[in-house]
C-alpha positions in Angstrom: 92.6 231.6 156.1 95.4 229.1 155.3 95.0 225.6 156.6 98.1 224.4 158.6 100.0 221.5 157.2 99.6 218.3 159.2 102.9 216.7 160.2 102.9 213.0 160.5 105.1 211.3 163.1 108.2 209.5 161.8 107.9 205.7 161.7 110.1 203.7 164.1 113.4 202.3 162.9 113.5 198.5 163.3 117.3 198.5 163.7 116.9 200.7 166.8 114.7 198.0 168.3 117.3 195.3 167.5 120.0 197.5 169.0 118.1 197.8 172.2 118.0 194.1 172.5 121.8 193.7 172.0 124.3 193.3 174.9 125.9 196.5 176.3 129.2 197.4 174.7 132.3 197.0 176.7 133.9 200.1 178.2 137.0 201.9 177.0 139.3 199.9 179.3 138.4 196.4 178.1 135.8 193.9 179.3 134.3 193.9 182.7 136.2 192.3 185.5 133.8 189.5 186.0 133.9 188.4 182.3 136.7 186.2 181.1 138.8 187.5 178.2 137.7 186.3 174.7 141.3 185.4 173.8 143.9 184.4 176.4 147.4 185.8 176.2 150.9 184.9 177.4 152.5 185.9 180.6 153.2 189.3 179.2 149.6 189.8 178.4 150.1 189.5 174.6 147.6 187.5 172.5 149.1 184.8 170.1 147.6 182.6 167.4 148.8 179.4 169.0 146.5 180.1 172.0 143.5 180.6 169.8 141.2 177.5 169.3 141.0 176.0 165.8 138.1 177.1 163.8 135.3 174.6 163.0 132.1 175.0 161.1 129.0 175.4 163.2 126.9 172.2 163.8 123.2 173.0 163.3 122.0 169.4 163.6 119.8 168.4 166.5 121.6 166.1 168.9 120.5 162.5 168.8 118.6 161.2 171.7 120.0 158.1 173.3 118.0 155.1 172.1 116.2 153.3 174.8 117.0 149.7 175.3 114.6 147.4 173.3 113.3 150.3 171.2 113.7 150.0 167.3 115.8 152.6 165.5 114.5 155.1 163.0 115.3 153.1 159.9 113.8 150.0 161.3 110.6 152.0 162.2 110.5 153.3 158.7 110.7 149.8 157.3 107.9 148.7 159.5 105.8 151.7 158.4 106.2 150.9 154.7 103.1 149.8 152.9 103.0 146.4 151.2 103.5 146.4 147.4 100.3 146.8 145.4 98.9 143.8 143.4 99.2 145.8 140.2 103.0 146.3 140.7 103.3 142.6 141.5 101.5 141.6 138.4 103.6 143.9 136.3 106.8 142.4 137.7 105.5 138.8 137.1 104.4 139.7 133.5 107.9 141.1 132.8 109.6 137.9 134.0 107.1 135.8 132.2 107.8 137.7 129.0 111.5 137.2 129.3 111.0 133.5 130.0 108.7 133.0 127.0 111.1 134.9 124.7 114.0 132.7 125.8 111.9 129.5 125.4 110.7 130.6 121.9 114.3 131.3 120.9 115.4 127.9 122.1 112.5 126.2 120.3 113.3 128.1 117.1 116.9 127.1 117.2 116.0 123.5 117.9 113.6 123.3 114.9 116.1 125.0 112.6 118.6 122.3 113.6 116.0 119.6 112.9 115.3 121.0 109.4 119.0 121.2 108.6 119.6 117.6 109.8 116.7 116.3 107.7 117.9 118.0 104.6 121.4 116.6 105.0 120.0 113.1 105.6 117.9 113.3 102.5 120.8 114.2 100.3 123.0 111.6 101.8 120.4 108.8 101.4 119.8 109.8 97.8 123.5 109.5 97.0 124.1 106.3 99.0 121.1 104.4 97.6 121.4 105.8 94.1 117.8 107.1 94.1 116.2 109.1 91.3 114.1 111.2 93.6 115.1 112.7 96.9 113.6 110.9 99.9 111.7 112.6 102.7 113.1 112.4 106.2 111.2 113.3 109.3 113.0 113.4 112.7 110.7 113.1 115.7 111.4 113.9 119.4 112.0 117.1 121.3 114.4 118.6 121.9 116.5 117.5 119.0 119.8 119.0 120.1 119.9 117.0 123.3 119.4 113.8 121.2 122.3 114.7 119.0 124.5 115.4 122.0 123.7 111.9 123.3 124.1 110.5 119.8 120.7 108.7 120.0 117.5 109.7 118.1 114.1 108.5 119.2 112.4 107.9 115.9 113.1 108.8 112.2 110.6 108.3 109.4 111.8 107.9 105.8 109.6 108.0 102.7 111.2 107.1 99.3 109.2 107.4 96.1 109.8 105.4 92.8 112.4 102.8 93.8 113.5 100.5 90.9 113.0 96.8 91.9 113.4 94.3 89.1 110.7 94.6 86.4 108.6 97.1 88.2 109.3 100.1 90.4 108.0 100.5 93.9 105.6 103.4 94.1 106.4 104.3 97.6 108.7 102.9 100.4 108.0 103.9 103.9 110.2 103.1 106.9 110.0 104.0 110.6 113.3 103.7 112.4 113.6 103.7 116.2 116.6 103.9 118.5 118.9 105.4 115.9 122.5 105.5 117.2 124.6 108.2 115.4 128.2 107.6 114.5 130.2 110.9 114.8 129.9 114.2 116.6 128.7 117.7 115.9 132.3 119.0 115.6 133.6 116.3 113.2 130.2 115.6 111.5 127.8 112.7 111.5 129.3 109.9 109.4 126.5 107.4 109.6 123.9 105.6 111.9 122.8 102.3 113.1 119.0 101.6 113.4 118.1 99.4 116.4 114.6 98.5 115.1 112.9 99.2 111.7 109.4 98.6 110.4 108.3 99.7 106.9 106.3 98.8 103.9 106.5 99.1 100.1 103.7 99.7 97.7 103.5 98.3 94.1 100.9 100.5 92.5 98.5 98.8 90.0 98.8 101.8 87.7 102.6 101.5 87.7 102.4 97.8 87.1 100.1 98.2 84.1 102.4 100.9 82.6 105.7 99.1 83.2 104.6 95.6 82.2 103.7 96.9 78.8 100.0 95.9 79.2 98.5 99.3 78.8 95.1 97.9 78.1 95.1 95.6 81.1 93.9 96.7 84.5 94.8 95.0 87.8 92.6 94.8 90.9 92.7 93.1 94.2 90.7 90.0 94.9 91.5 89.8 98.6 94.1 87.7 100.4 97.1 87.4 98.1 95.3 87.2 94.7 95.3 89.8 91.9 92.9 90.0 89.0 93.9 91.2 85.6 91.3 92.2 83.0 91.8 93.9 79.7 92.0 93.6 75.9 94.6 91.8 73.8 94.8 92.2 70.0 95.0 88.8 68.3 94.8 88.3 64.5 93.1 91.7 64.0 90.5 91.2 66.7 90.3 92.6 70.3 90.0 89.6 72.6 89.0 90.0 76.3 91.7 88.9 78.6 91.1 87.6 82.1 93.6 86.1 84.5 94.5 85.7 88.2 97.9 86.1 89.8 98.7 84.7 93.2 101.5 86.4 95.1 104.2 84.5 97.0 107.4 85.3 98.7 110.7 83.9 97.4 112.6 83.7 100.6 112.6 86.9 102.6 113.9 89.4 100.0 111.8 88.8 96.8 108.3 88.6 95.7 107.0 86.7 92.6 103.6 85.7 91.2 102.0 82.6 89.8 99.6 83.4 87.0 96.7 81.0 86.5 93.2 80.9 85.1 94.1 82.8 82.0 91.3 83.1 79.4 90.8 84.9 76.1 87.2 85.5 75.1 86.1 85.8 71.5 83.2 88.2 71.8 79.9 86.5 71.7 81.4 83.2 70.5 83.8 81.2 72.6 86.5 81.3 75.3 90.0 80.0 74.8 92.2 78.9 77.7 95.8 78.3 76.9 96.2 75.9 79.9 99.2 75.2 81.9 101.2 72.2 83.2 98.2 70.8 85.0 95.4 71.7 82.6 95.4 71.5 78.9 94.1 73.9 76.3 90.4 74.3 75.9 87.9 76.1 73.6 84.3 76.3 74.9 81.3 78.1 73.4 79.5 80.9 75.1 75.9 80.3 76.1 74.9 82.9 73.5 76.7 81.0 70.7 75.3 77.7 72.0 71.8 79.1 71.9 72.2 80.3 68.3 73.3 76.8 67.3 70.3 75.2 69.0 68.0 77.4 66.9 69.9 77.0 63.6 69.3 73.6 62.0 72.2 73.9 59.6 74.7 74.7 62.3 73.3 71.9 64.5 73.6 69.4 61.6 77.2 70.5 61.0 78.0 70.0 64.6 76.4 66.6 64.8 78.2 65.5 61.7 81.3 65.2 63.8 80.9 62.0 65.8 83.3 63.2 68.6 81.0 66.1 69.3 77.9 63.9 69.5 79.7 61.5 71.8 80.7 64.3 74.1 77.1 65.6 74.1 75.9 62.1 75.2 73.9 61.5 71.9 73.9 57.8 70.9 74.2 56.6 67.3 70.5 55.9 66.8 69.4 59.4 68.0 72.1 61.0 66.0 71.0 59.2 62.7 67.3 60.2 63.5 68.3 63.8 64.1 70.3 64.0 60.9 67.3 62.6 58.8 64.5 64.4 60.6 64.4 68.1 61.5 61.7 67.4 64.0 63.9 65.0 65.8 66.8 67.5 65.5 64.7 70.2 67.1 63.7 67.8 69.8 67.4 67.2 70.7 68.6 70.8 70.4 65.6 72.6 71.7 66.0 71.4 75.3 67.9 73.6 77.9 70.0 70.7 78.7 71.5 70.7 75.2 72.7 74.3 75.5 74.2 73.7 78.9 76.0 70.6 77.7 77.3 72.3 74.6 79.0 75.1 76.7 81.0 72.4 78.5 82.3 70.6 75.5 86.0 71.2 74.7 86.2 71.9 70.9 89.9 72.8 70.6 90.9 69.4 69.3 87.7 69.0 67.2 88.2 72.2 65.3 91.9 71.4 64.9 90.9 68.2 63.0 87.9 69.8 61.2 88.8 73.4 60.5 85.7 73.9 58.3 83.6 73.6 61.5 85.0 76.9 62.7 83.1 78.9 60.1 79.9 77.0 60.8 80.3 78.0 64.5 81.0 81.6 63.7 84.7 81.6 64.6 87.4 83.1 62.3 90.0 80.4 61.6 92.8 82.9 61.7 91.9 83.9 65.3 92.0 80.3 66.5 95.3 79.6 64.7 96.8 82.6 66.5 95.4 81.5 69.8 96.8 78.0 69.5 100.2 79.5 68.8 100.1 81.4 72.0 102.0 79.4 74.6 101.2 79.8 78.3 104.6 81.6 79.0 103.8 84.2 76.4 100.7 85.3 78.2 101.9 84.8 81.8 105.1 86.7 81.2 103.0 89.8 80.3 101.2 89.5 83.6 104.0 88.2 85.9 104.7 90.5 88.8 108.0 90.3 90.7 110.4 92.5 92.5 113.5 92.0 94.6 114.8 94.3 97.3 117.8 96.3 96.1 121.3 94.9 97.0 122.0 98.2 98.9 119.4 97.1 101.5 120.8 93.7 102.3 119.6 93.8 105.9 115.9 94.3 105.0 113.5 91.3 105.0 110.0 90.8 103.7 107.5 89.9 106.4 104.0 90.0 105.0 102.3 90.5 101.6 98.8 91.8 101.2 96.7 92.9 98.2 94.8 96.2 98.7 92.7 98.4 96.6 95.5 100.6 95.2 98.2 98.0 94.9 100.3 95.3 96.5 101.7 96.2 100.0 104.7 94.4 101.4 105.7 94.7 105.0 109.4 95.1 105.8 111.4 94.6 108.9 115.0 94.9 110.0 117.1 94.9 113.2 120.5 96.4 113.9 120.5 98.0 110.4 123.6 99.9 109.5 122.9 103.0 107.3 125.7 104.4 105.1 128.7 105.2 107.2 127.3 103.5 110.3 129.3 100.9 112.2 127.7 98.2 114.3 129.0 97.7 117.8 
């Protein structure tokens, strides 16, 4: 038996449902009497375009409600609802501004320092040419910022160091000066022509090493004795022998622009024999025996008799005629006179320069080469003092500088300088 086919019902049409909800269609004779016509016409009943209202786009916005008095608007309410900025955002903004400020400050500082280095280099070159210096000086400009100082034409402080300045017989090892209140002459556009220093303090150094080299006394060393005294010690060749030279030089100012020395207490030692002093205008020449040589004579009877054979020597030793005759006849009496410590001490104080000049044979008995003493007696005091004389004068280009104080230090002689209202090359005083 065949099973009948099952017929399913047709699904409903959604458009039919929408059509049932629509308004009823008008009849064949136009709209209903109670409904106004959609488009009005003229008196004849004809519809025209002039009577139709102009077309406008539809407005889908919700109409605004009237704001109540005293109630804030929507934008004002949104502002009040905004959250305060987060601290991280504030820090980022502050860090950005700080970075820009630091970058600008670093750029300004770099530009200022570059301007300082350029000005220092130009000043070094100009000073070298103006003062005719062999070496280029070192110029350090202090104060910050530099550009504002140039704009006002007034520098706070400038330090200058000049090495190896020629000054009379010797050269100054180093010249240092600190200038304050420097007034510039010129402008940035036209160029700086010069400057005037309101106040200057400085010092110069005469190195002992330079003095030894330039004075031609390569075997003589200078050292400070404190105060204004300088000691000179070294060797001096005389008649084929190396004699020990000792001297003292006292510094003094010649006015306020020059320095000179007065050399005194010059002595030349014959090793292990005697000391010769050339003397000066106040003291005469002298030749005295060393204690070592006097001791040898006191122990050598032949040398003692040779010494006592000159009456002038015996008289200076305080030996009377009777004791002298007894000493010359008896060796026991001679040893009694020469064996006492008082004899050795007295013999070292006796000046023998005139005795040996009258009795040259006595030199060999005393152990002195006659040629050495002859060469020593020919040395006049200026010959020795000129080798040790120290002097210098400020160069004429620095006519406004003045010497203030002279001191002797370990490395050399230091002289303090001062100046006021000093015009540098190109500067004009006002």
